[in-house]
Every structure is written in structure tokens, then in C-alpha cells.
N, C-alpha and C positions, 0 to 999 in steps of 0.2 A: 488296363483301363480302370479308372476309379469312378464308381457310381456316386454322383453328388447327392447328399442327403441333408435335408433341412435340420439344423441343430435344435430347433424349437419343436416342430411337429413330427420330426422323423420321417416326413414324406420324401419320396424320391423327387429330386429336382430335374424336370425334363426341359431340355433346351429346345427352343423353337425359333427358327429363322423367320424374321419378319421385317418388312420394309419399315424404315424409320425416317423421321424428319430431322434434318441437320441445318445448322446455321453456319455459313461460311465466315470465318473469323480472321482471316489474314489481314484484311484492311482495317478491321476494328482494332486488332492488336497493335498495328503500326501506330495508330493515333494514340492509343493508351501509353505506349512506350514513349512517344514524343512528349506527352504531357509531363511525365516524370523527369525526362532528360532536360526539358526546358525550365523546370522548376515551377511550372504552373500547378502541378500537383506535388505535394510534399508528403513523404512517407517517413514515419518515425516509429522505431529506431531506423537509422539509415542502413543498417545491415540487411534489412529486408528488401532494399532496392535491387540487390543482386537476385533475390528470389523472383521478384517482379519481372526482371529482364529475362531470366531463364524460362519462366513459364510462357511468356508472351512471344519470345523469339522462336520457341519450339511448339507453338500452338497448332492444333489441328481443328478440322471442322467439328462442330459441337453437336452431338446427338441430343435432341431435346424431347424425344418421344419417351413416354413412360406408360407402361401397361398397369395402371392403378385405378382404383375406384374413386379416388379423391384428387383434387387439384383443378387447375384451369384447363378446360378441354381445348385441345388444339383447334384453332379456327380455320381448319382446312376442310373442304367439301369435295367429294368425288361426284362427278357429273354422270348422269345416266339419262337415256332418252326414253320417252314414253309415247304412247299412241302410235306405235309402229313407225316412228320417224327413222328414216335410214341415215346412216352416217358412215364415214370412212375412218373414224377414230377407233383405236383400240381402247378398251375399258381401262387399262392400267397405264396408259401413256400420260406424259406430263401435261398434255393439253386437256386432259380430262379431270384436272384438279384446279380448284380456285380457292382463294382465301377471302375472308370478309369479316367485318365486325359483327355482322348478323346474317341471318339466312337470306334476307331480301337483298342485301348488298352483294353477297356472293352470287346470288341468282342473276343479278344484273350484269356482273362481271362475266359470268359463264355465257350468257346470251351474246354479249358483245364479242367475246373471245371466239365463239364458234359460229357467230353470224346467223343465229337462229332465234326464233321467238321464245320468250320465257316459258310459254305454255307447253312447249315440247320438252322441257328439261325438268329433271328431278335431281335434287342434291341430297347427299348423305354425309353427315359430318363424321370425321374420323373419331373413333372411340378413344384414342390415346389422349393422355393429358400432358401438359407441359412439364418439363423437368422443374423441380422445386426451385433450383437456382435461377432458372429463367424467370419465373414469377418474382423471385426475390430481387433480381436485377432491376426490375421495373419499380421497386418500392420507393426510391427517393422522390420520384415525380408522380407515380400513379396514385399515391395517397392524397395528393393535392388536386385530384380531378383531371389529370392528363388523360386523354389528349385535348380536353377542353381547356381553354386559356382562362383559368379561374383566378380570382383574387388571391387565393391561398398559394397558387402556383407562382404568381408574380412576387408574393411577399416572402415565401419560405424556401423557394428553390432558386439557385442552389443553396445548400446549407454550408456551414463552415468546416465542421470537424466530424469525422467518422471514427468511432472507437469500437474495435472488435478484436477477436483473437487472431494471432498470426497464422494459425493453421488453415484459415479460409481466405487467405490473401488472394488466391486465384479463383476459388469457387464462387466467392461473393464479391469481394472488393473489385477485382479486375473486371468482372462482368457488369457491375453497376457502372463503372467508368465507361466501358465500351457502349453500353446501352444508352447512358446519358449523352455521350458525345454523338451517337448515331441518331437518336430519336428527338433530342432537344437542342443539339448543337452546343451544349455546355457541359462542363464537368459537374457531377452531382455534389461535389464537396472540394474544398481546397486542401485539406489536411487529412491524413489517415494516421491514427495512433493505434498500434498493434500491441495488445497486452500479452502477457505471458500465459502459458498453460498452467492450470492448477493441478498438481499431483498430490499424492498422499505424503505423509511425513517421511517415508522411506524413498521418495522419488519415483514411485511406481505410478503408472497411469491408472486412474480410478476405474474399477471394473466391478460389476455386480457379482461376478463369479469369484472374485477375490475377497469380497466383503469389505473392501476398503473405500467405498463411496462415502464421501462426507457430504451429507445433505445440508444445504444452507439453513433450512428451517430447524434441523436438529441442533445446529450450533447456536442459532438464535434463541430457541426456546428450551433447549436441553432435551436429552433423551436417555433413558436408562438402557442398560445392556439388554434387558428383556424386550424393550420396545424395538430395539434394533433387530433382534432375532425375529420378532413377530412380523416385521415388514418383509422379511425374506419369503414368508409364506405366500405373499401376493405376487411374487415374481415367477416367471416361467423358467425356473432352474430345475435341473434334474437333482435327485437326492444327493449325489456325490458333490455337486457344486454348492448345494445348500449347506452341507456339512463343512466344506472348505470355507465358505463364507462365515459360518458361525465361529470357526476357529480364528479366522482373521479378525473378526470383530472383537472377540474375547481377548486377543493378544494386544490389539491397539487401544481398546476402550474397556478395560476390565471393570471400571466403575461407571461406564456410560460416558456420555458427552455432557459436560457441564453447561448450564445456561449462560450464554455470553452476551447476547443482545446484538441488535443490528449494527449499532455504531462501532462496537468493538471489532466485529467481523470485517466491516468495510475498512476500518483503519488498518487492521492487520494485513489485509491483502495489499494495501498500498505501501507497506513497509518493506516488502520482500525484495531484496537483491537489486541488481541493476536491470536496465531494460533488456528485453530479449531472452533472459534466462527463465527457466521454468520455476514455478512456485511450489515448493514442497510444504504444503500446508500442515502445520502441527496445531492441533486443538489446544494444546497447552500454551502455545504462543498467543492464541486468541484469548484465552483466559487471562493471560498476563495483561493484555490491553483492556480487558474488562476491569481489572483492578486499577488500571490507569484512569478509566472513566470514573471509578469510585473516588479516586484522588482529586480529580477535577471537581466532582460534586462536593466533596468535603471542603476544598479550598473556597468554592463559591459560598458554601454555607458559613464558613468562618468569616468571609467578607461581609455577608449580610448581617451576621450577628455583631460585627464590629461597627456597623453603621447605626447611628441613632435613628429613631423614628422621624419621618419627614425630612430625611437628609437630602439636601440639595447640592449636588456636585458642582464644582466650579471648573472653568476651563483650565486644563492642566498647564498650559503655557503661561498663564498668569501666576502660577505658584512655583515656577522653576527656581526663582531667586531664593525661596525659602526652603528648598529641598535639601535634605541631608545627603551625605555621600552615598548611602545605600539607596535612597530614593532616586538619585541621578543614575546610579549603577543599573537598577532594574529597568529604568526607562531606556537606558542605552542598550541593555540586552534586548528589550522589546523591539527597539528600532532595528537592531542588527538581525534579529529573528525575522522580522517582517521583510527585510531586504533579501535574506536567504530564501524565504518561502516564495516570494514573488519571482525571483530569478529561477527557482526550481519549477514553477508553473510554466514559465516561458519555454523550458526545455523538456517538460513532461517528466521531470526527475522526482517522482513521488517518494522514493526512499529518503532523499535529502529533505524534502518538505516535512515528512512525518517525523524524522529524527530531530529537526529543528523545533517542531511543535512539542515533542516529548521532552526535549532538553529544557525548553523555556518553562513549561508548566512544572516539571518535577525538580530539576536541578537548580533552576534560577528562582522561580517564584515560591514554590513550596518549601524546598529544603533550606533556602538561604533567606530570601526577603521576608517571608511570613514569620520565620523564627526570629529574625532580627528586630521586627517591629512589635512583637507581642507585648513587651513591657510598655512601650510608648503609647500603644493603643489604649492602655488602661488609664492613662492620664486624661486630662480635659483642658488642653491648651492648644495654641496655634500649631505646635509641632504635630499634635495628634490629628488635627484637621488636614494638614498637608499629607500625612501618611495615609489617611483614609481616602483622600482623593487619588493619590498615586496607586493605591491598592485597587480601587474601583476601576481606574483607567486600565490597569494591566489585565484585570479579569475580563472587562468588557472587550478589549482588543483581543485577548486570548480566545474568547468564545467565538469572535468573528473569524479568527484564524482557523479554528477547528470545524467551523460550521459546514464546509463542503464534505468533510469526512464523518462528522458526528452531528447530523442535523437535529436529531431528536433530543439529545442531551443539551446541546447548545441552545436550542429554542426554549426548552423548559427553564433553564437558568436565566436566559436573556429576559424572559417575561417577568422575572422577579427583581431584576436590578433597577435601581433608581436611574432615571435618565437626565441628561443635561438638556437645557432648553432647546439646543439645536438638533437634538436627536428626536425625530418625529416618526421614524420607521415603525410600523406596527409589528414587524416580524424581523428576525435576524436574517431570513431568506432574502430580504430586500435591503438590508443594511449594507452600506458601502464596505468593501473589503479593505482592511488596513493597508496603508501605503507609507513609505518613508516621508512623503510630503506631509502627511498627517502627524507622523511621529519622527521628526528630524533630530532626535536627541542622542544619536550615537556619539560616544566619546571613547576612542581607542586608548588614550593615555590613562583615563580613569579606570577603564576595565583592566588594564595591565596591573595597576596598583591594587585594585580590589582582588584580582586573581592571586596576587602574592599573599594577601591577608588570608584568603581562603586556603591557600597552600599551607600556611601556618596552622590553620584550624584542622586541616586533614592530618597533619603531622602530629598534632596534640592528640587527636582522637586515636590515631594509630598507636601511639605510645601507651595511652591509657588502656587500650584494648589488648595490646601485645603483652604488656607487663602486668596486667590485671590491677591497674590503679584506678579506683573509681573517680577521684578528682585530684588533679595535681596543680601545682603552681608553676608559672613559667615567666621568663624574662625575654624580651626581644632587644637585641642590640643591632642598631642600624647606623651605617656611616654616611648615609645620604640624607642631607637636611630636608629636602622636599619630601622624600619618601617617609622620613621619620615623622613629619607632621601629619601625613595621611594616616600612617599606622597608629599614631597616638589617638587620633579621632576614632579609629576603628577598634581600638582595644576593647571597649565595652561590648561591641558587636562580636568580636572574636571570642570573648569570654562566654557569651551566651551560646554561640554556635558550637563551641568546643566543650561546653559544660565543665570547664575547669574551675578550680577554686579561686585563682587569682592570675591575672596576666597584665604585665605592665612593661613600659619602655624603660630601658636603663642605658647609661653611657659606657659602663665598664662590664667586662665579662665576670659574672659571679662565680664564686667557688662552689665546689661540691655539687655541680650540676651536670646533667647529661646534655651535651651539645650536639646540635644538628644544623647544618648549613642550609638555609632556605634559598638564598641567592648570593651573588658575589659580594654584595654589600649588606647582607642581612643574615642573622643567625638567631636560632631559638635555643634557650637554655632552660631545662626542666630541673626543678629542685628535687634532690634525692635524699634529703636529710632524714625524712621520716619513712624511708623505704628500705626494706631489707634487700639490698642489691644482690648479695650472695645467694639468697633463696630464689630470687627471680632468675638469676643467671643459671643456676643449676636446673631449673625447670625448662628454660629455653634451650639449653644445651641438650637435654634429654629429648626434647621435641625435635630438635635439629637432627640428632642422631637417628631417630625413628624415621624421619622424612627421607634422609639420605639412604637409609637401608631399603626403604620401599622403592626409591628411585633406582638403586643398583639392581634390585631384583627384576624390575621391569626391563631395564637396559640389558640385563643378561639374557632375558628371553628374546629380546629383539635382535640380539647379536648372533643367534643361532643361524646357520647357513640356510636351513630349510624354512625359516620363519615366514618369508614372503609367499611360499608355495603352500604350506600346510595350514597356516593360521588363517581363518576366514577374514574377509575384509572388515566386517563390522567389529571383530575383536581387535584387529590392528588399529582401526580408528579409535576405539576405546582406549587402547594403550597409548596412542599419540596424545589424546586429551589428558590422560592421567600424568604422563611425563611432563606436559606443559604446566599443569597445575603444581606438581611436585617441585619442578625447577623454580617456579615463582616463589613457592613457600620456602624452599631452601635458601634462596637469595635473600628473602625478607628476614628470615630467622638469623642468617649469618650476619646481616647488617645490624640486627638488634643486639646480638651477642657482642659484636665488635664495639658497639656504642657503650654497652654496659661495662666492658673491660676497661675502657678509657676513664671511667668514673671511679674505679676502685682505688 
């Protein structure tokens, strides 16, 4: 026999048999199952419907008695007689218990039940309190004044959506549904969205004894390692657990937790994986999105500096005819991003939404469009006015897109932007969310052509970086007349984005050039006249040999028979990542060496 001991106080836990109050749940569960089967109640992700069915099909009577000093006291009263009144009832029989909203209501019930005058009865309320989940199950309608038929109850009940963790789908969600159907005759909500569980970066459940608890306030405001250690002193942990916690904190946060802010933390949590999977929260990832917030701020600051004083923006649709290819491209990317985000919201696919937001702000707006218009913004002509309006349009719509995830950052910038006459919203919180009806500028054909030009830019950058050439000259040969016309207009933009010395269209393949195929009807030729090809080739071959040697060494370790048994999992995962990187480097260097050999 094992004597149970409290882990906190070290007291011996003594079990005591005691009568408890129960709720019969079979009929309640049947109605809750029917609501999901009929589609009246929707659960997202759908995988949790199986859990819903499993819990409710195997439901038992629910013990709602708790022997605690806090909570809602059970409204049950035991009847006793006074003044010597005789009775034939046993003190512990069911007939000697009544329930009521107050003492007087219970007394009236008891008198009617036993057919005696109230003056002969005395009631004693049960000392037990209701199970926390019982009180929580009443929440959707109790907060609006139920059982009274208040205006708030008519207006706000039932609600539309419940968002909570999947681990309490039965303890709270199912019980709210059962109570709502039983006591109000209506479901408390129409949809349930169940979010993932947040674990530490290693996939472990957060535990004070492990020292891996990530406090939201620490991530928002930042905390040094000494601060994290100091907080352990206030916990009821034994010395061994405290020491283990200190080691865990020192291993995970050797420099403490950096200040990341509320918006970055919220955005990070929405980026993780697909629905239903646990979130392995890494503080470094949160810091990465803090840098993303900085990038948004800098892009907005650049926009404000590019606008003259008292700038009055014009309706963007009135300026489409004067837009350049890059203006039309960024508006098309904005329209496509809006469509992706709104579709993601319909399916609660937050990783898709956050990826689309990040891609638009970083890859489309900052890395490409802002760089492409920097020179034109310095001029003072109609072309500049158009670019300013397009830029402001993209920033304004981009802020409205991120506002549900980054309300503080978006509001701060939104208040500084000049407004169009039709924009009267005092806050971004009440500004309309962007729709494709507001921005119907998507052009798939244009995006394909600009994507080809950006591919050329990336190839030029790659060659300059790989070969150590600061600025090169290139020629583009294209056999398609329509595409050649577009690329000709984009040559100045490609030169700016690739930072090359010269880039031009040509009809014939030039000599003494490094050739690379961009598409079936388009090729890029890089001039090699002023470049020591032999020296670059020798350097790349040495780098390739070193990369292949490292790759063979790891592959040799992985080929050992006992590798899977003796090598820890974290080391095996590290080797897998190294092999993936080395294989990519080897392929890239091999291609570069092959390209150089063709030019010799």
C-alpha cells in the first residue's frame, strides 16, 4: 500500500468517503451530439469531432461537488424539524433535501413537499461548492443576467464563435453546449475554433519544475536570466526542482528573453503549423517577427518621408491608366494577397494568412517595389505623383491587413497617414477590412512576366555573390516579342534591383559571356571580359571539394549500422539538417563551376 503524500506541503492525504451531488448527463449528451451531427454546431478543426463523439457517447453522471472554500455554493438544503414536530422521514433520505435560488424559495418547497407548515422546518445549506466547470458552463448566458430575460441576453446570446484550447473540449465546451440547450433551449454559439497547445521550443509541456515556462509578459517586455532565476524563489518548489529549473532556464535562455512586444508575440503564435498540431514556441522566432515589425515601421516611415507636406491622396482607380508596370504589379500583388487572406479567415487558416502578410510586406513591397521607385520619387512630375499614391495605397491596405494581428503597430502608423476624403474612420479598429471588391487589380499575366524579370534579378545577384563580382554587365536575349517589350521596359528596374553596372536587351547572343537560361524563350548573358575566370574557378572548385568532403564525412557516420540506436535523436536531426544544407551548397557550386567552364 502506498501512502499518498502532498507534493507541496508533504502532508499525508487522507481519503474520506462522502456523499456527492451528481448531474445525470445521458440526455444532455444526446442533444449535444445531435447538434454537431446536424451541422447546427460546427467544430474546427474537423478532427476534433471524433473526440466530441467519443467523450459524449461514453459519458457518465457528472460529480459537481467540491470540498473547497471558494466557488458557488451548491443551492441544496437539508431539511430538519424543530419544536418537537414528529415525522416519519429519515434525516438522510432524498425527501429531506430541496434546492432553491434562495433560502426562502427552498423553505417553501420543503413545506409543500412534506405538507407541513414552514415554521416547523429548518434548512441547512450544503457546505460543498459547485465544480468550477459547472459554473463555467453557465458563463455564456449567466453573464447577461440569466435567468432574467434581460436586454443583454436578447442581444448577445447566443454568440457566434467560441475560441479555446482543444484540451478542454469536453470539460468546458461540451458542458456549455449541454447547459445552454437545457436551460435556454438554444446553443450558446454556432462555431467552435480549437487552437493548439503551446509547448516549449523542444516540444515539451511547459512546467515550473522543468524551468521551461515561457511567460507572455517576459516575451513582451523582456527578462534577463537573473530575473527568471529570481522568479523561481516565489514558487513552491523544493530545492532540487529549483536547481533543475535554473539549469533549464540557463540552457534555453543564456542571455535572457529579448523584448519582443505584444504584436510580435501574437503574430508569431498565428504563424505556427497547421490546425490541430501543438505549437513549439521558440523565443528566437518571436524575435524574428519583432524585426518584421521594425521593417513595417521603416517602410511606413519611408512612405511618410516620400510624401510632401499637405499631400492629398487621389482615388487609386482614377490613376490606373497612368501606372507603370511595377505600379500595376504591386497593386496586383495586393489584390491577390487580400484574396488569400480573406479565404484563410473563412477556414481559420492563420498560417496561410500570416505567410501572405509577411510575403507582401517583405518580398513584394519592401524588397521590390520600394527599391524600384526610389529614383522616381526624387523627381517632381506626374510619374512621381502616381507612385506616391500607389505606395500610400499599399501601406494603408497593408496596415489594415495586419491590424487583427498587430493592433498597436498598425494603429500608431495609421494615425500618421494622410487620408483620402472618403476615409472618415477615427481608428483602424473600425476601418473596413480590405476586400477584392475594393482592390480588383489582380493581373495574372502581368505577374508572370514580372516574376520572370525578378528571376533574372535573382540570378544576377547570385552570380555576383558566388563569383565575388561587385557589379557586372549583362544582356538579355528573348525570342518572344510581347515578353521582349515588357522586359525592355523593366530593364531599368532590373538594373536597380540587381545593382549591376549595365543591363540591356539584345537580339543576338554575345561572345565571351556566361550564359544561363531563364525560360524556354529567354536567356541571360553576363560579360566576363574584365573577370579572371581561372581564379574564380579555382576558388569555387576548392570550396566545392571542401563541401563534398564534409558531406561524405557525415554520410559515413550515418551509414554505420548502430547509428540509429546509439546516436541521440537531437544529433541525428542536426546531421539531417547539415546534410540538407551541404547537398544544396554542393549542387549550387557544381552548377557555378559548370557555367564557368563553358566560358573558358
